[in-house]
DODREN-159492 format. One line per 8 residues: their letters; for each residue z, x, y of N, C-alpha, C. Coordinates in steps of 0.1 Angstrom, whole numbers. Layout:
% DODREN-159492
A> Z/X/Y/Z/X/Y/Z/X/Y | ...
This chain:
% DODREN-159492
XXXXXXXX> -1609/-1522/1916/-1601/-1515/1908/-1587/-1508/1909 | -1577/-1516/1907/-1566/-1512/1912/-1560/-1490/1909 | -1559/-1487/1918/-1549/-1476/1913/-1537/-1472/1915 | -1529/-1466/1909/-1517/-1460/1910/-1514/-1450/1919 | -1507/-1450/1926/-1499/-1440/1936/-1491/-1431/1927 | -1495/-1417/1929/-1483/-1407/1924/-1474/-1400/1926 | -1459/-1402/1923/-1453/-1399/1928/-1448/-1383/1925 | -1448/-1375/1943/-1446/-1366/1940/-1436/-1357/1928
XXXXXXXX> -1426/-1360/1923/-1420/-1355/1917/-1417/-1357/1903 | -1433/-1368/1900/-1435/-1367/1883/-1443/-1358/1884 | -1450/-1344/1897/-1459/-1334/1891/-1451/-1320/1886 | -1455/-1310/1881/-1448/-1300/1879/-1457/-1291/1880 | -1446/-1274/1882/-1454/-1264/1891/-1450/-1252/1882 | -1459/-1241/1879/-1453/-1238/1869/-1457/-1217/1877 | -1449/-1209/1871/-1450/-1198/1880/-1450/-1187/1868 | -1455/-1175/1868/-1455/-1165/1861/-1460/-1153/1861
XXXXXXXX> -1452/-1145/1866/-1452/-1130/1869/-1467/-1125/1862 | -1471/-1116/1870/-1488/-1115/1862/-1480/-1101/1858 | -1488/-1093/1846/-1487/-1080/1843/-1497/-1069/1848 | -1511/-1075/1854/-1519/-1066/1860/-1521/-1075/1874 | -1525/-1064/1885/-1526/-1073/1897/-1540/-1077/1898 | -1546/-1089/1901/-1562/-1093/1900/-1564/-1099/1888 | -1552/-1100/1882/-1561/-1106/1866/-1548/-1121/1863 | -1556/-1132/1867/-1544/-1143/1865/-1537/-1147/1857
XXXXXXXX> -1532/-1152/1854/-1523/-1157/1843/-1533/-1168/1835 | -1535/-1166/1825/-1546/-1180/1824/-1536/-1189/1818 | -1542/-1203/1817/-1536/-1217/1814/-1532/-1211/1800 | -1539/-1213/1791/-1536/-1213/1778/-1517/-1199/1774 | -1516/-1192/1783/-1507/-1182/1786/-1491/-1189/1791 | -1492/-1199/1799/-1484/-1209/1805/-1475/-1213/1794 | -1460/-1212/1792/-1450/-1218/1788/-1445/-1234/1792 | -1440/-1236/1785/-1430/-1244/1790/-1418/-1244/1800
XXXXXXXX> -1415/-1235/1794/-1401/-1230/1804/-1408/-1219/1815 | -1424/-1220/1823/-1424/-1211/1834/-1427/-1222/1845 | -1419/-1235/1840/-1416/-1248/1851/-1406/-1243/1859 | -1407/-1246/1870/-1399/-1243/1880/-1397/-1258/1889 | -1385/-1263/1887/-1378/-1274/1895/-1382/-1271/1911 | -1392/-1281/1918/-1396/-1280/1929/-1391/-1290/1942 | -1383/-1290/1953/-1384/-1304/1958/-1397/-1306/1962 | -1402/-1321/1957/-1412/-1327/1965/-1423/-1316/1959
XXXXXXXX> -1437/-1318/1964/-1448/-1314/1961/-1454/-1302/1968 | -1456/-1288/1967/-1461/-1277/1975/-1471/-1281/1981 | -1474/-1272/1988/-1481/-1278/2001/-1497/-1268/1997 | -1506/-1275/1992/-1519/-1261/1994/-1526/-1258/2005 | -1526/-1250/2014/-1538/-1251/2025/-1546/-1239/2024 | -1562/-1239/2023/-1571/-1230/2021/-1566/-1221/2035 | -1575/-1209/2033/-1574/-1202/2045/-1586/-1195/2049 | -1592/-1191/2057/-1603/-1180/2058/-1615/-1191/2061
XXXXXXXX> -1626/-1186/2060/-1636/-1195/2066/-1637/-1206/2061 | -1637/-1210/2045/-1638/-1216/2039/-1655/-1224/2042 | -1655/-1237/2049/-1671/-1243/2048/-1678/-1238/2058 | -1688/-1232/2060/-1692/-1222/2071/-1704/-1237/2074 | -1704/-1235/2087/-1717/-1250/2097/-1724/-1238/2097 | -1737/-1243/2098/-1752/-1238/2103/-1757/-1246/2109 | -1748/-1253/2123/-1759/-1259/2130/-1768/-1253/2144 | -1763/-1238/2137/-1770/-1226/2152/-1783/-1223/2144
XXXXXXXX> -1787/-1226/2130/-1797/-1222/2121/-1806/-1231/2126 | -1823/-1228/2125/-1834/-1231/2134/-1839/-1242/2118 | -1844/-1257/2125/-1850/-1263/2118/-1855/-1272/2124 | -1872/-1278/2116/-1878/-1283/2122/-1872/-1299/2122 | -1863/-1304/2123/-1852/-1319/2120/-1844/-1317/2126 | -1837/-1307/2132/-1829/-1307/2138/-1814/-1311/2131 | -1801/-1307/2138/-1790/-1313/2128/-1786/-1295/2124 | -1791/-1286/2126/-1793/-1274/2113/-1790/-1276/2097
XXXXXXXX> -1788/-1267/2093/-1788/-1266/2079/-1778/-1267/2070 | -1779/-1270/2059/-1768/-1275/2050/-1755/-1264/2053 | -1741/-1268/2048/-1730/-1259/2051/-1729/-1250/2034 | -1725/-1237/2036/-1725/-1228/2029/-1709/-1226/2024 | -1705/-1219/2014/-1688/-1218/2011/-1686/-1201/2019 | -1676/-1198/2022/-1676/-1186/2030/-1662/-1181/2022 | -1656/-1171/2025/-1643/-1166/2023/-1631/-1179/2023 | -1622/-1175/2010/-1610/-1186/2010/-1603/-1180/2004
XXXXXXXX> -1590/-1185/2005/-1578/-1185/1998/-1568/-1193/2005 | -1555/-1191/1995/-1543/-1202/1997/-1532/-1200/2003 | -1528/-1202/2011/-1516/-1204/2020/-1507/-1218/2015 | -1495/-1211/2008/-1484/-1228/1999/-1471/-1221/2004 | -1469/-1234/2005/-1453/-1238/2010/-1445/-1243/1998 | -1435/-1246/1998/-1427/-1255/1989/-1410/-1253/1992 | -1405/-1255/1986/-1390/-1259/1990/-1382/-1256/1972 | -1374/-1248/1971/-1368/-1250/1959/-1348/-1248/1958
XXXXXXXX> -1338/-1256/1950/-1324/-1252/1952/-1325/-1239/1946 | -1312/-1234/1954/-1307/-1216/1949/-1304/-1223/1936 | -1310/-1215/1922/-1303/-1218/1910/-1303/-1201/1908 | -1288/-1200/1899/-1284/-1183/1896/-1268/-1190/1887 | -1275/-1183/1876/-1269/-1189/1865/-1260/-1173/1861 | -1246/-1175/1868/-1232/-1166/1861/-1225/-1163/1849 | -1233/-1169/1842/-1232/-1163/1829/-1238/-1153/1821 | -1248/-1149/1826/-1256/-1140/1825/-1255/-1129/1832
XXXXXXXX> -1251/-1117/1823/-1255/-1105/1828/-1264/-1103/1831 | -1262/-1088/1845/-1274/-1086/1850/-1287/-1076/1841 | -1296/-1070/1850/-1305/-1066/1848/-1314/-1056/1850 | -1323/-1047/1850/-1332/-1041/1856/-1336/-1049/1874 | -1342/-1061/1861/-1348/-1075/1870/-1341/-1086/1873 | -1343/-1095/1883/-1342/-1109/1880/-1351/-1111/1866 | -1343/-1121/1861/-1352/-1126/1849/-1349/-1143/1848 | -1358/-1146/1839/-1355/-1164/1838/-1337/-1169/1833
XXXXXXXX> -1334/-1156/1828/-1321/-1163/1820/-1313/-1162/1833 | -1312/-1152/1847/-1306/-1155/1853/-1305/-1167/1865 | -1322/-1166/1865/-1328/-1176/1878/-1336/-1182/1871 | -1338/-1197/1874/-1354/-1201/1874/-1362/-1198/1882 | -1361/-1187/1891/-1370/-1181/1904/-1371/-1168/1906 | -1370/-1162/1888/-1372/-1153/1888/-1388/-1143/1891 | -1394/-1152/1884/-1405/-1144/1893/-1412/-1148/1907 | -1404/-1158/1914/-1408/-1153/1929/-1399/-1145/1936
XXXXXXXX> -1387/-1141/1931/-1374/-1134/1934/-1386/-1115/1935 | -1394/-1117/1922/-1397/-1105/1921/-1411/-1100/1930 | -1416/-1112/1935/-1426/-1116/1942/-1428/-1110/1959 | -1413/-1107/1962/-1405/-1107/1973/-1405/-1089/1975 | -1405/-1089/1991/-1408/-1071/1994/-1390/-1071/1995 | -1382/-1073/1987/-1369/-1070/1987/-1367/-1060/1975 | -1360/-1046/1977/-1357/-1036/1970/-1345/-1043/1963 | -1347/-1043/1949/-1340/-1050/1936/-1330/-1037/1934
XXXXXXXX> -1318/-1039/1929/-1309/-1033/1926/-1302/-1037/1918 | -1298/-1027/1906/-1284/-1040/1898/-1271/-1028/1904 | -1258/-1035/1906/-1247/-1030/1904/-1238/-1032/1896 | -1234/-1021/1892/-1230/-1015/1878/-1237/-1026/1865 | -1232/-1034/1859/-1240/-1039/1849/-1240/-1056/1847 | -1238/-1063/1860/-1237/-1074/1857/-1243/-1079/1874 | -1243/-1077/1881/-1247/-1078/1895/-1257/-1072/1905 | -1268/-1084/1912/-1279/-1077/1915/-1277/-1076/1931
XXXXXXXX> -1286/-1065/1939/-1285/-1067/1951/-1297/-1069/1956 | -1304/-1081/1964/-1319/-1076/1968/-1314/-1074/1985 | -1323/-1060/1988/-1319/-1056/2002/-1334/-1055/2006 | -1331/-1057/2023/-1342/-1062/2028/-1347/-1043/2031 | -1358/-1044/2033/-1366/-1028/2032/-1378/-1028/2041 | -1378/-1023/2055/-1387/-1020/2061/-1398/-1011/2057 | -1395/-998/2042/-1406/-996/2039/-1404/-992/2023 | -1412/-994/2018/-1415/-992/2003/-1418/-975/2000
XXXXXXXX> -1428/-966/2001/-1430/-954/1996/-1423/-946/2003 | -1414/-946/2004/-1403/-936/2006/-1394/-928/1996 | -1387/-914/1999/-1385/-909/1989/-1371/-915/1985 | -1362/-927/1994/-1353/-934/1989/-1359/-949/1977 | -1370/-945/1976/-1372/-955/1966/-1384/-951/1959 | -1387/-943/1957/-1394/-934/1942/-1398/-946/1933 | -1405/-940/1928/-1415/-943/1918/-1403/-943/1905 | -1399/-934/1901/-1388/-925/1892/-1376/-931/1890
XXXXXXXX> -1369/-942/1906/-1359/-946/1905/-1364/-957/1899 | -1360/-962/1886/-1357/-973/1882/-1359/-992/1887 | -1344/-986/1893/-1339/-999/1900/-1344/-999/1914 | -1351/-989/1922/-1352/-992/1935/-1370/-989/1940 | -1373/-991/1929/-1392/-989/1927/-1399/-996/1932 | -1405/-994/1942/-1419/-1003/1946/-1422/-1015/1942 | -1427/-1004/1927/-1436/-1014/1920/-1425/-1025/1914 | -1410/-1022/1916/-1403/-1036/1909/-1401/-1047/1920
XXXXXXXX> -1407/-1039/1937/-1401/-1051/1946/-1412/-1059/1947 | -1421/-1057/1942/-1434/-1066/1948/-1443/-1071/1934 | -1439/-1081/1927/-1450/-1084/1910/-1452/-1096/1917 | -1468/-1092/1916/-1472/-1109/1918/-1474/-1117/1909 | -1473/-1132/1914/-1473/-1144/1903/-1485/-1151/1906 | -1488/-1159/1895/-1501/-1169/1893/-1486/-1184/1895 | -1494/-1190/1899/-1487/-1205/1905/-1499/-1215/1900 | -1493/-1226/1892/-1500/-1238/1883/-1497/-1245/1892
XXXXXXXX> -1500/-1259/1898/-1495/-1271/1903/-1506/-1280/1896 | -1499/-1291/1891/-1505/-1296/1881/-1500/-1312/1886 | -1507/-1321/1891/-1499/-1337/1892/-1504/-1345/1877 | -1495/-1354/1877/-1495/-1362/1865/-1512/-1368/1862 | -1516/-1367/1871/-1533/-1378/1869/-1542/-1364/1860 | -1534/-1348/1861/-1544/-1341/1857/-1551/-1331/1868 | -1546/-1336/1880/-1557/-1329/1893/-1545/-1317/1893 | -1551/-1303/1893/-1542/-1290/1895/-1546/-1282/1907
XXXXXXXX> -1538/-1271/1910/-1541/-1264/1917/-1538/-1249/1915 | -1547/-1242/1916/-1543/-1227/1910/-1544/-1214/1921 | -1535/-1205/1917/-1534/-1192/1929/-1530/-1183/1923 | -1534/-1171/1926/-1534/-1157/1917/-1531/-1149/1928 | -1520/-1134/1924/-1523/-1126/1934/-1509/-1130/1944 | -1503/-1137/1939/-1490/-1142/1950/-1482/-1137/1954 | -1478/-1135/1961/-1464/-1128/1967/-1458/-1139/1977 | -1444/-1137/1979/-1435/-1147/1984/-1424/-1137/1995
XXXXXXXX> -1422/-1149/2005/-1412/-1151/2016/-1404/-1155/2015 | -1392/-1153/2012/-1381/-1171/2012/-1370/-1171/2025 | -1365/-1182/2029/-1356/-1184/2040/-1347/-1190/2033 | -1334/-1188/2035/-1321/-1199/2030/-1317/-1202/2037 | -1307/-1215/2034/-1303/-1222/2045/-1292/-1233/2036 | -1279/-1237/2044/-1274/-1248/2037/-1265/-1255/2048 | -1264/-1269/2044/-1249/-1275/2050/-1241/-1275/2043 | -1229/-1277/2051/-1214/-1279/2046/-1214/-1286/2034
XXXXXXXX> -1209/-1280/2021/-1212/-1290/2004/-1220/-1295/2004 | -1233/-1287/2007/-1249/-1292/2001/-1250/-1279/1993 | -1268/-1286/1990/-1273/-1274/1980/-1275/-1260/1989 | -1275/-1250/1987/-1280/-1240/1992/-1296/-1241/1989 | -1306/-1245/1999/-1319/-1243/1994/-1327/-1230/2002 | -1341/-1231/1992/-1350/-1216/1997/-1362/-1225/2001 | -1366/-1219/2015/-1380/-1226/2019/-1389/-1214/2017 | -1400/-1216/2010/-1411/-1204/2002/-1423/-1203/2009
XXXXXXXX> -1427/-1195/2017/-1440/-1192/2023/-1448/-1180/2013 | -1456/-1181/2008/-1470/-1179/1998/-1479/-1173/2000 | -1486/-1163/1996/-1501/-1164/2003/-1507/-1155/1990 | -1514/-1161/1982/-1529/-1160/1973/-1537/-1162/1974 | -1545/-1156/1960/-1558/-1157/1957/-1565/-1168/1951 | -1575/-1173/1956/-1581/-1189/1950/-1583/-1185/1937 | -1580/-1195/1928/-1584/-1195/1916/-1592/-1210/1916 | -1605/-1212/1911/-1609/-1226/1906/-1605/-1233/1899
XXXXXXXX> -1602/-1244/1899/-1593/-1250/1892/-1600/-1254/1883 | -1600/-1259/1865/-1609/-1264/1857/-1609/-1280/1862 | -1624/-1283/1854/-1627/-1300/1860/-1616/-1309/1855 | -1616/-1319/1857/-1607/-1328/1848/-1613/-1330/1838 | -1624/-1331/1834/-1629/-1333/1820/-1625/-1322/1812 | -1628/-1307/1814/-1626/-1296/1808/-1614/-1292/1807 | -1604/-1294/1814/-1590/-1281/1818/-1587/-1283/1805 | -1578/-1270/1803/-1569/-1270/1791/-1556/-1278/1799
XXXXXXXX> -1549/-1277/1788/-1538/-1287/1791/-1529/-1280/1788 | -1519/-1281/1803/-1505/-1275/1805/-1497/-1279/1799 | -1486/-1271/1791/-1473/-1277/1784/-1466/-1289/1790 | -1459/-1292/1786/-1447/-1305/1796/-1438/-1296/1796 | -1430/-1296/1810/-1427/-1287/1818/-1410/-1289/1812 | -1404/-1279/1812/-1389/-1278/1800/-1382/-1270/1810 | -1371/-1274/1819/-1363/-1270/1827/-1350/-1259/1822 | -1343/-1251/1826/-1335/-1246/1822/-1324/-1255/1823
XXXXXXXX> -1313/-1263/1816/-1304/-1273/1819/-1290/-1266/1825 | -1289/-1253/1821/-1275/-1248/1826/-1277/-1237/1835 | -1284/-1241/1842/-1288/-1240/1858/-1288/-1246/1869 | -1277/-1255/1874/-1277/-1265/1885/-1277/-1254/1894 | -1279/-1263/1906/-1283/-1255/1920/-1270/-1248/1927 | -1266/-1238/1932/-1253/-1236/1936/-1254/-1243/1952 | -1242/-1246/1956/-1238/-1254/1965/-1231/-1245/1977 | -1228/-1248/1990/-1224/-1238/2001/-1209/-1244/1995
XXXXXXXX> -1198/-1238/1992/-1187/-1241/1994/-1176/-1233/1996 | -1165/-1229/2001/-1154/-1221/2001/-1164/-1208/2005 | -1171/-1210/2019/-1176/-1201/2028/-1164/-1195/2036 | -1168/-1178/2034/-1162/-1166/2047/-1167/-1161/2055 | -1171/-1166/2065/-1179/-1155/2075/-1168/-1148/2083 | -1174/-1133/2082/-1166/-1121/2089/-1175/-1111/2095 | -1169/-1110/2108/-1174/-1101/2116/-1163/-1092/2125 | -1155/-1086/2122/-1145/-1078/2133/-1145/-1080/2148
XXXXXXXX> -1140/-1083/2148/-1140/-1082/2168/-1146/-1096/2170 | -1151/-1106/2164/-1157/-1119/2164/-1150/-1129/2159 | -1156/-1128/2146/-1153/-1143/2141/-1140/-1141/2129 | -1126/-1133/2136/-1113/-1136/2128/-1105/-1152/2126 | -1111/-1161/2136/-1109/-1171/2139/-1117/-1185/2136 | -1129/-1178/2132/-1137/-1191/2133/-1136/-1204/2118 | -1138/-1214/2125/-1129/-1226/2115/-1143/-1236/2115 | -1145/-1245/2106/-1158/-1254/2106/-1170/-1246/2103
XXXXXXXX> -1177/-1244/2096/-1190/-1235/2094/-1195/-1249/2088 | -1204/-1256/2096/-1210/-1265/2093/-1229/-1263/2087 | -1231/-1256/2088/-1245/-1252/2087/-1248/-1234/2088 | -1252/-1230/2081/-1260/-1213/2085/-1278/-1216/2075 | -1286/-1204/2083/-1296/-1200/2079/-1299/-1187/2080 | -1305/-1183/2066/-1307/-1166/2064/-1318/-1163/2062 | -1327/-1157/2074/-1341/-1154/2075/-1339/-1140/2074 | -1343/-1133/2061/-1346/-1120/2061/-1356/-1110/2068
XXXXXXXX> -1367/-1118/2074/-1373/-1112/2088/-1386/-1108/2080 | -1393/-1110/2071/-1404/-1106/2068/-1416/-1117/2069 | -1428/-1111/2071/-1436/-1118/2076/-1451/-1116/2064 | -1460/-1123/2061/-1472/-1123/2058/-1479/-1124/2064 | -1491/-1114/2059/-1505/-1112/2068/-1515/-1111/2057 | -1526/-1119/2058/-1542/-1116/2053/-1542/-1105/2052 | -1552/-1100/2042/-1562/-1089/2034/-1571/-1094/2035 | -1585/-1088/2042/-1592/-1092/2040/-1601/-1085/2032
XXXXXXXX> -1609/-1085/2023/-1617/-1078/2017/-1624/-1079/2010 | -1637/-1075/2010/-1650/-1083/2007/-1657/-1082/1994 | -1648/-1070/1989/-1653/-1066/1976/-1646/-1078/1967 | -1637/-1085/1972/-1630/-1101/1961/-1643/-1108/1964 | -1640/-1117/1950/-1650/-1127/1951/-1644/-1137/1960 | -1633/-1138/1963/-1634/-1148/1977/-1630/-1143/1990 | -1634/-1131/1992/-1630/-1123/2003/-1610/-1115/2009 | -1602/-1121/2000/-1596/-1120/2005/-1585/-1108/1992
XXXXXXXX> -1576/-1098/1997/-1571/-1089/1988/-1554/-1100/1988 | -1551/-1089/1978/-1533/-1095/1981/-1526/-1092/1995 | -1519/-1101/1996/-1514/-1104/2010/-1504/-1096/2013 | -1502/-1092/2024/-1496/-1077/2030/-1482/-1082/2039 | -1471/-1079/2034/-1458/-1084/2036/-1452/-1072/2048 | -1448/-1077/2061/-1439/-1064/2068/-1426/-1070/2071 | -1416/-1061/2072/-1408/-1067/2081/-1406/-1067/2098 | -1408/-1078/2100/-1417/-1080/2111/-1405/-1083/2126
XXXXXXXX> -1394/-1089/2122/-1384/-1090/2133/-1374/-1088/2124 | -1364/-1085/2135/-1345/-1086/2129/-1343/-1098/2119 | -1338/-1097/2107/-1334/-1102/2096/-1323/-1110/2102 | -1319/-1120/2100/-1311/-1131/2111/-1301/-1142/2102 | -1285/-1141/2108/-1283/-1155/2100/-1277/-1163/2116 | -1282/-1175/2114/-1281/-1184/2121/-1272/-1192/2120 | -1261/-1195/2127/-1245/-1205/2120/-1240/-1215/2130 | -1239/-1225/2128/-1234/-1235/2134/-1214/-1236/2130
XXXXXXXX> -1211/-1234/2138/-1193/-1234/2140/-1186/-1242/2152 | -1176/-1241/2149/-1170/-1252/2162/-1165/-1241/2171 | -1166/-1249/2180/-1168/-1240/2195/-1149/-1238/2197 | -1147/-1227/2200/-1132/-1220/2203/-1133/-1217/2216 | -1119/-1218/2219/-1120/-1215/2236/-1125/-1195/2234 | -1130/-1194/2245/-1134/-1181/2253/-1120/-1176/2253 | -1122/-1158/2247/-1110/-1146/2249/-1110/-1137/2240 | -1096/-1128/2238/-1099/-1118/2231/-1100/-1124/2215
XXXXXXXX> -1106/-1116/2208/-1103/-1117/2194/-1092/-1118/2185 | -1081/-1111/2193/-1066/-1109/2188/-1057/-1116/2192 | -1065/-1134/2200/-1056/-1139/2203/-1061/-1151/2195 | -1050/-1158/2188/-1053/-1171/2181/-1059/-1178/2184 | -1071/-1182/2175/-1080/-1194/2182/-1085/-1195/2193 | -1090/-1180/2195/-1101/-1182/2199/-1114/-1168/2198 | -1126/-1170/2203/-1135/-1162/2198/-1148/-1160/2209 | -1147/-1146/2215/-1157/-1145/2224/-1172/-1147/2225
XXXXXXXX> -1176/-1156/2221/-1190/-1163/2220/-1203/-1157/2231 | -1195/-1160/2248/-1205/-1151/2253/-1202/-1145/2263 | -1191/-1136/2260/-1188/-1131/2265/-1197/-1113/2258 | -1197/-1117/2241/-1201/-1108/2236/-1217/-1109/2236 | -1223/-1118/2239/-1234/-1120/2240/-1241/-1115/2253 | -1230/-1118/2263/-1237/-1114/2276/-1235/-1092/2275 | -1228/-1092/2264/-1228/-1074/2268/-1235/-1070/2259 | -1246/-1073/2252/-1257/-1071/2244/-1250/-1062/2237
XXXXXXXX> -1235/-1062/2231/-1231/-1055/2221/-1231/-1053/2205 | -1239/-1044/2201/-1244/-1045/2187/-1230/-1036/2182 | -1226/-1048/2167/-1214/-1038/2160/-1212/-1033/2154 | -1202/-1024/2149/-1202/-1014/2141/-1204/-1016/2129 | -1197/-1030/2127/-1189/-1034/2117/-1202/-1047/2107 | -1201/-1048/2094/-1209/-1055/2092/-1212/-1073/2088 | -1217/-1086/2095/-1215/-1092/2094/-1218/-1097/2085 | -1206/-1108/2076/-1210/-1112/2060/-1205/-1125/2060
XXXXXXXX> -1214/-1130/2053/-1214/-1149/2048/-1218/-1146/2034 | -1199/-1152/2026/-1196/-1147/2017/-1196/-1163/2009 | -1203/-1167/1998/-1202/-1182/1994/-1195/-1181/1979 | -1184/-1188/1977/-1180/-1186/1965/-1180/-1201/1960 | -1193/-1205/1950/-1194/-1220/1950/-1181/-1226/1936 | -1178/-1218/1929/-1169/-1225/1922/-1154/-1223/1926 | -1154/-1214/1934/-1137/-1215/1941/-1128/-1208/1932 | -1134/-1199/1924/-1125/-1185/1914/-1121/-1172/1922
XXXXXXXX> -1134/-1172/1931/-1132/-1159/1934/-1138/-1148/1931 | -1143/-1153/1913/-1150/-1142/1907/-1166/-1144/1908 | -1173/-1153/1914/-1186/-1155/1913/-1193/-1159/1923 | -1200/-1148/1930/-1200/-1149/1948/-1212/-1145/1956 | -1218/-1154/1963/-1230/-1146/1966/-1222/-1142/1986 | -1232/-1129/1986/-1230/-1127/2002/-1238/-1123/2006 | -1243/-1121/2018/-1252/-1123/2025/-1244/-1116/2040 | -1254/-1102/2042/-1249/-1088/2050/-1257/-1088/2056
XXXXXXXX> -1257/-1082/2070/-1265/-1081/2081/-1252/-1065/2089 | -1265/-1057/2086/-1261/-1045/2092/-1259/-1044/2108 | -1254/-1038/2115/-1257/-1035/2129/-1258/-1049/2133 | -1249/-1062/2135/-1252/-1073/2140/-1255/-1073/2155 | -1259/-1080/2164/-1259/-1085/2176/-1265/-1101/2174 | -1260/-1107/2191/-1260/-1116/2191/-1270/-1118/2201 | -1283/-1121/2192/-1296/-1121/2198/-1307/-1136/2205 | -1295/-1148/2206/-1298/-1156/2213/-1285/-1162/2220
XXXXXXXX> -1289/-1169/2232/-1276/-1173/2240/-1268/-1183/2232 | -1257/-1189/2226/-1251/-1199/2223/-1252/-1212/2226 | -1256/-1220/2215/-1257/-1236/2221/-1251/-1243/2216 | -1249/-1249/2231/-1235/-1257/2230/-1234/-1273/2221 | -1233/-1279/2210/-1233/-1291/2207/-1223/-1295/2204 | -1226/-1310/2192/-1210/-1317/2193/-1216/-1317/2174 | -1205/-1319/2168/-1208/-1325/2152/-1198/-1332/2149 | -1197/-1342/2146/-1188/-1353/2147/-1178/-1357/2157
XXXXXXXX> -1180/-1354/2168/-1173/-1355/2176/-1165/-1340/2186 | -1165/-1333/2176/-1158/-1319/2180/-1171/-1312/2187 | -1168/-1300/2193/-1179/-1289/2200/-1183/-1286/2192 | -1194/-1280/2194/-1198/-1268/2180/-1207/-1259/2189 | -1211/-1247/2187/-1216/-1233/2187/-1230/-1235/2176 | -1241/-1227/2184/-1252/-1223/2174/-1250/-1207/2180 | -1249/-1201/2168/-1252/-1184/2170/-1261/-1179/2163 | -1271/-1173/2169/-1279/-1165/2162/-1276/-1149/2160
XXXXXXXX> -1270/-1142/2152/-1271/-1129/2148/-1285/-1121/2143 | -1289/-1111/2144/-1300/-1101/2142/-1291/-1088/2137 | -1300/-1083/2121/-1299/-1070/2120/-1308/-1059/2128 | -1300/-1050/2136/-1306/-1041/2138/-1309/-1028/2135 | -1323/-1026/2127/-1322/-1012/2122/-1324/-1001/2131 | -1316/-993/2122/-1317/-980/2130/-1322/-971/2117 | -1317/-952/2125/-1324/-944/2117/-1316/-944/2107 | -1305/-944/2106/-1294/-942/2094/-1294/-962/2083
XXXXXXXX> -1294/-967/2089/-1296/-980/2080/-1312/-979/2073 | -1312/-983/2063/-1322/-981/2050/-1324/-998/2050 | -1313/-1001/2048/-1315/-1017/2045/-1305/-1024/2055 | -1313/-1033/2062/-1307/-1037/2074/-1298/-1054/2069 | -1302/-1054/2058/-1295/-1069/2054/-1294/-1069/2038 | -1290/-1078/2035/-1289/-1075/2015/-1280/-1093/2014 | -1287/-1092/2001/-1282/-1106/1997/-1273/-1102/1985 | -1265/-1102/1977/-1259/-1098/1966/-1249/-1108/1957
XXXXX> -1254/-1109/1946/-1253/-1118/1933/-1245/-1110/1928 | -1225/-1116/1929/-1213/-1106/1918/-1211/-1113/1912 | -1211/-1108/1898/-1206/-1118/1889/-1191/-1108/1885 | -1176/-1117/1883/-1173/-1111/1875/-1168/-1116/1860 | -1168/-1108/1854/-1164/-1116/1840/-1152/-1111/1832
């Protein structure tokens, strides 16, 4: 009997923010607009004990007893484009009108704030339960910083995967003139998918047509005393420094509680730029890459990467590192025949820096 191979881009992935931790979004509550454009297919990897062998159990026949199922959850990874609609004003939280990725951003450990009426800032925060992020402050509340979601991934054949109480960590990257991409790392609790014969149908996906992906164009890289003369920025990666850890909880049906997020390392920005002569930053077309790396200098000014996708200066994204320091030796390379350097900067947390890094979406109406 012939079989049909299923293409990854004919599947659909749905995300919906949960109203209550521990209560999965029912299939019947998923709507067409919960679908998010994912690049390729997400990867679902079971974690935990999974299938437990019992070869150490006595038997008169040898070979051990039948296996049993132990605790299990989901590790999920996937990639999306960065969607943001600058024609929609801001609000207390990212919503679908701003970005198809609203449910994902709300499940990250960023402190989400609103600048004025139109702009969002996602700030890296090492702690949640402090006075600065009190629950009484609606735009800086830890209740708003992490709101888990339920995910359904369904293939065109009807096979589906599901996870609940999911929290997410993003990593942003782009090459010159290309889409800004986000690699997502997710931990979620196991949800038993319905059998093929009895599965409740998910709606056909409906994607927001007014949210094209943002492109890395008109970029400005700024760090006083370092990048005054930088040219030819070819690619960059922004890692907020978060890590996800399992929380074992034998009270749960499958042995796992909601995942635990920590600021595990420096928020970092890695860039590939043209290699210019070493020297004083005040000298034209020179940049002190090796000098600054060797001196272990922590800069008193912020490192910013500003992206103006439309080129009109009105609607920009700004990635910011506070107290930046070169945290890896510059790596010399070649980009289309010209010398290039890979430089990695970390944001060094200190007592006066509540948010060592941030991402700001700034809309000018």
